[in-house]
C-alpha positions, -999 to +999 in steps of 0.1 A: +308-001-191+282-014-170+260-043-183+227-030-190+190-050-181+192-070-206+224-085-202+221-090-166+190-110-172+206-129-199+233-133-175+207-147-148+190-168-176+226-186-184+226-194-151+193-210-138+197-231-174+233-242-159+215-251-128+187-272-145+210-291-164+232-299-135+200-308-115+193-336-148+224-343-150+232-356-114+197-367-112+204-394-140+239-399-125+226-410-092+198-433-108+226-451-128+247-457-108+251-496-099+279-504-075+286-505-040+315-477-027+308-477+012+289-490+040+285-455+054+264-444+023+234-470+036+243-475+074+249-434+083+219-419+061+196-443+051+191-470+079+185-444+102+163-426+079+138-456+074+135-464+107+126-430+117+102-426+091+085-463+091+096-474+130+115-499+143+097-529+131+104-519+097+134-539+093+163-511+092+199-515+107+203-497+133+245-498+139+263-491+170+271-462+160+235-450+163+237-465+200+266-446+208+252-417+195+281-405+175+265-391+147+234-362+140+204-368+136+206-333+109+216-359+075+192-387+081+166-369+094+164-350+058+162-387+044+136-397+064+109-366+051+120-383+014+108-416+027+075-406+044+067-382+020+076-407-011+052-437+013+023-410+011+024-404-021+025-442-028-002-448-007-026-423-018-024-429-049-029-469-047+006-477-064+011-515-065+037-530-038+065-532-061+059-495-078+062-484-040+095-504-034+110-490-068+097-453-057+112-457-023+144-469-037+154-438-060+138-412-033+169-408-016+191-410-049+168-379-067+174-357-030+212-364-033+212-359-070+200-321-062+223-322-039+252-329-060+241-309-088+243-278-061+283-285-056+284-281-095+270-253-094+284-234-068+319-245-077+310-229-115+301-195-092+328-196-067+354-203-098+334-170-115+344-152-079+381-161-089+387-160-120+359-135-133+322-143-147+323-156-182+361-160-182+379-189-195+387-203-165+353-205-147+340-223-174+367-249-173+360-256-138+324-262-151+341-286-175+363-303-148+335-308-122+310-327-149+343-346-163+352-356-131+351-393-120+347-387-087+318-363-091+301-387-111+311-424-089+303-401-053+287-370-052+251-387-057+259-412-031+242-406+003+268-404+022+276-373+048+307-363+030+291-355+000+260-331+018+294-319+037+311-307+001+282-292-009+276-271+023+316-264+022+315-253-019+284-229-013+295-216+022+328-207+001+313-188-027+295-167+002+325-158+024+337-125+020+378-116+000+401-106+023+399-067+024+370-068+002+359-031-004+318-037-007+299-025+021+306-039+053+268-048+060+267-065+029+299-091+039+285-097+074+252-112+063+272-134+034+300-138+064+271-149+086+257-174+058+286-183+050+294-198+087+258-211+093+265-234+062+299-241+075+286-251+112+260-274+099+290-291+075+307-290+111+281-309+124+283-337+105+317-341+102+338-321+127+373-323+108+353-296+083+362-271+106+399-275+104+389-253+063+372-228+081+402-222+105+422-220+078+395-194+059+390-169+090+430-169+097+441-157+063+412-130+060+419-113+091+463-116+088+479-080+090+497-078+056+507-050+029+468-048+026+453-049+058+467-028+089+467-047+125+440-024+135+420-035+102+428-073+115+420-073+146+388-062+136+383-084+108+387-111+131+366-097+156+335-096+134+343-132+122+344-142+157+311-126+165+294-138+133+306-174+144+293-168+172+258-161+164+251-192+136+272-214+155+253-208+187+224-217+164+231-241+143+243-261+175+210-251+192+193-266+159+216-298+160+207-301+201+166-301+198+170-324+167+192-351+188+171-350+215+140-356+195+157-383+175+178-402+206+153-390+235+181-377+257+202-345+257+238-349+233+261-338+215+270-360+189+304-343+175+321-345+216+313-379+212+325-387+178+358-370+182+364-386+217+355-421+204+379-414+174+408-397+193+410-400+228+396-437+219+412-444+188+389-467+176+389-455+140+418-476+138+394-508+142+384-502+107+415-497+088+453-482+098+470-466+070+501-451+056+511-410+070+517-405+035+483-424+018+462-389+006+496-377-010+501-414-030+466-426-029+435-400-018+444-370-041+452-389-070+421-408-065+398-380-060+415-360-090+429-385-116+438-366-149+431-332-129+454-339-104+483-319-126+465-293-128+455-283-099+490-290-082+499-269-108+473-240-097+481-246-061+519-235-070+506-200-090+483-195-066+511-196-033+529-183-060+516-152-065+510-159-103+471-157-105+467-126-126+439-110-107+436-096-071+402-112-062+418-144-076+449-145-054+426-133-025+407-165-035+427-193-045+460-185-018+436-195+011+418-222-009+457-237-017+467-234+018+435-248+034+443-279+010+473-281+026+470-276+065+438-302+057+458-328+041+486-323+068+460-328+098+442-358+081+474-371+072+480-376+113+452-398+123+455-437+113+426-443+100+424-429+062+400-427+032+402-410-001+359-398+008+374-381+040+393-351+018+357-353-008+352-314+007+386-300-008+374-310-042+357-281-049+388-253-040+412-281-061+385-281-086+390-240-091+427-241-084+426-266-115+407-245-136+431-215-141+461-238-155+436-261-175+422-233-193+457-220-199+471-251-214+442-260-239+439-223-251+412-214-263+387-237-242+382-270-255+400-259-289+432-258-285+450-252-316+482-276-319+473-313-327+489-328-300+472-305-275+439-314-292+445-353-286+453-351-249+427-336-247+405-363-258+425-384-239+419-364-206+382-375-214+383-407-223+399-417-196+376-401-171+345-411-188+358-447-189+371-446-154+336-431-142+316-459-160+339-488-147+333-477-114+296-469-110+288-495-136+310-527-129+330-524-101+314-542-066+281-540-086+270-579-075+263-564-042+242-542-054+226-564-078+221-590-054+192-578-032+170-567-064+171-604-072+157-612-031+132-581-034+123-592-070+118-629-055+101-621-028+076-599-048+070-625-073+066-652-047+038-635-028+051-649+004+043-635+037+079-641+049+112-646+033+143-654+052+183-647+045+215-652+056+244-635+043+276-651+052+300-622+044+324-595+059+299-572+077+281-545+058+291-560+022+256-547+007+230-523+013+208-529+041+167-520+041+169-495+015+170-519-008+153-549+004+124-525+013+101-552+024+100-556+065+088-592+053+121-603+039+140-615+072+177-612+065+207-614+092+243-606+083+271-611+103+280-582+124+315-560+133+308-545+161+344-524+177+355-534+213+341-504+227+349-513+261+376-536+261+410-518+277+437-507+250+460-537+255+435-564+247+420-549+216+447-567+197+432-600+200+398-585+197+374-605+169+342-597+161+315-620+144+330-619+112+363-628+121+354-653+140+331-670+114+359-667+083+389-681+107+368-712+104+338-712+086+329-749+095+334-743+131+316-708+130+285-729+116+286-760+138+281-735+166+254-711+156+237-730+129+213-756+136+227-791+125+225-798+092+212-834+097+182-821+110+176-795+086+156-823+060+134-834+092+124-801+099+114-792+065+096-818+057+075-829+089+074-794+099+086-793+133+101-766+148+140-761+156+145-779+189+182-760+195+166-725+206+200-715+210+207-726+172+201-704+143+173-718+117+188-723+082+170-695+058+157-699+025+185-678+011+219-682+015+243-655+005+278-658+004+308-646-019+321-674-044+360-673-022+334-692-001+323-713-026+336-749-013+333-747+018+299-743+018+298-767-007+313-794+017+292-788+044+265-785+030+265-813+008+237-834+018+211-808+022+185-795-007+202-766-012+214-757-049+227-725-066+197-702-075+216-673-088+249-659-094+262-622-106+296-610-110+306-581-087+342-572-089+377-583-110+396-576-083+392-565-049+419-557-017+397-579+006+404-618-003+369-628+016+350-605-013+367-620-040+346-637-070+313-637-077+284-635-055+261-662-052+224-671-037+220-709-024+182-718-025+166-742+000+145-762-022+110-769-012+113-806-013+142-806+009 
C-alpha cells in the first residue's frame, strides 16, 4: 500500500529533524576540538583563506605549495568568504577586538561543522538506499557515524579531505544503481549531479577519481542483468555526463585559480607531477606497503572494523538480502579494495588520504552491525548488551582523548600568546617558534597582524637532483642537528642582548635575527635552551601539557614559553 501524503510529510519532517540535530551536533563538535592533527588543516586552507580575505600584510603564512600552484583555490575561497563576512559583521556591530578575534577563530569551524553534518546525513540516506527506508541497517549507519571517533576527530577539521568526503558521500547517494528501472531522464539528471560533485572532489584531491572510475565501470559492465548493448549505452551516457559535468567544474576551477594565482594554471596536473613524476611527497615520510591495512583502516574504523570487513564479504559474496542493496554495496566494496590497493603503491601514506572511503565502509558495516545487535541497540542477550556498551564506551573515550588531550599544547600556546598580546595593549609582539616546522597553527589562531611571529621552515628540495636529495636538510633539520650552532649562526649574540634591551640600541648584526619577546619550544629542547640562554633575562612564563607520547622525539614533552624580562 503506497504511503499517504501525511506519512510522506512525517518522513520528510523526520529527515529534516535528523539534519537539524546533526548540524547542531557537528557545530558543537567543531567548537569543542582542542587538539592538533595535521598542519594541512591550517596551511592548505585557513592560511591562504586569511591572505585572500585580509591581504598580504595580514601575516598569513603562505607555504611553498601555493607558490608552486599545487592546490586548488576552491577550498580556501570558501573560508575566505566566511572570514570576510565575519569581519564585516564584527565591524558593523562595533565589537571589541577580543570578541572579533574569537568570532574569526570560530567562523571556519562552524562552516566545517555544517559540511561534517552533511556527511553524516548522507551516510544515513545512502544506507537507506542500500537497505531500505526506516530499516534497522540505515539506523545503524546513522548510529555508527555519530559514534565514530574518526568522524568526531577529523570531519570538523578544515582539511580538504573532509570536504572531499562530504562531496563523495552526496555523490554516492546520487549515483544511479546498476540497471535502475527509473526513468532515463531522472537517472541522467542524478548522474550529472553526482559527477559534478565527483569532479569537484577530484579537483580538490585527484586520487578521488579512483572511486568514480570503479563506480562507472561497475554500473556499465555487461552481466546477467545487463546485455552488451545496454552496457555500451550506459557507458556512453556516463561518458557524456562526465564530459558535461567535468567541463563545467574544470571551467569554474580554471577561472578561480586564474583569479587567485594571477595566471592560468591547473593545480591537479601540477599536484600529480609533484607527487608521481618528481616523487617529492616522500620528503614528508615513507610508509610500509601494508600501512593502510595494518594502521590506516584500524584508525579510520576503530571498533567498527570487524563489521566493515564482514559487510565487504557479504557484498562481494552476494549475501545482501535486497537486490538494490547488492547493486550499491558491491561497487562500494570493490571501490574500497581498489582504492586501498592503488594508494598502497604510493610511498607517502596518511590515514586521511583514505577518509573518502569511510562513508562506504560505514554503510557496509551497518548491515552486519544491525544483524549482530538485533533488535538494534536492544540486543536480547546480556553478552551482546555488554559488547554494545563496550563498543560505545571505547569509542567515546578514544574520541575524547584524541580531541581534548593528545597534542593540545600546540593549540593552547597560541591562545595564550593571543590573549597576552590583547591584554598588554602592545602595538607589536615578537615571537619565535623553535619547533619542527608547522608544529602549530598560524594566523588563523594568532589573528592579530601585530603579533610578529617566526618559525622554522621545511621547504622540500624542489630544484635538487634526485641523487642529492638524501643529504638535503631543511631549516628545521639544520636547527635540530645542532641547535647551539644554528642559534650562534642565525641569532644575534646573546651577550649583546642585554645591552640592546637596556640602551635601546638597534641590532648591529643586521644579518642575524633579534631575540624575540617570546620563545616557544618543546620540553625536549629545554636543557639546551637553559644552558645557552643562562646569562640572559629569559624566564619561563608559561608551560602547557601537549601529549603523553609522540612518534617524533623532537616533539616530546610540554610546550614551553620563555619571556624576555623588561629588566633585561
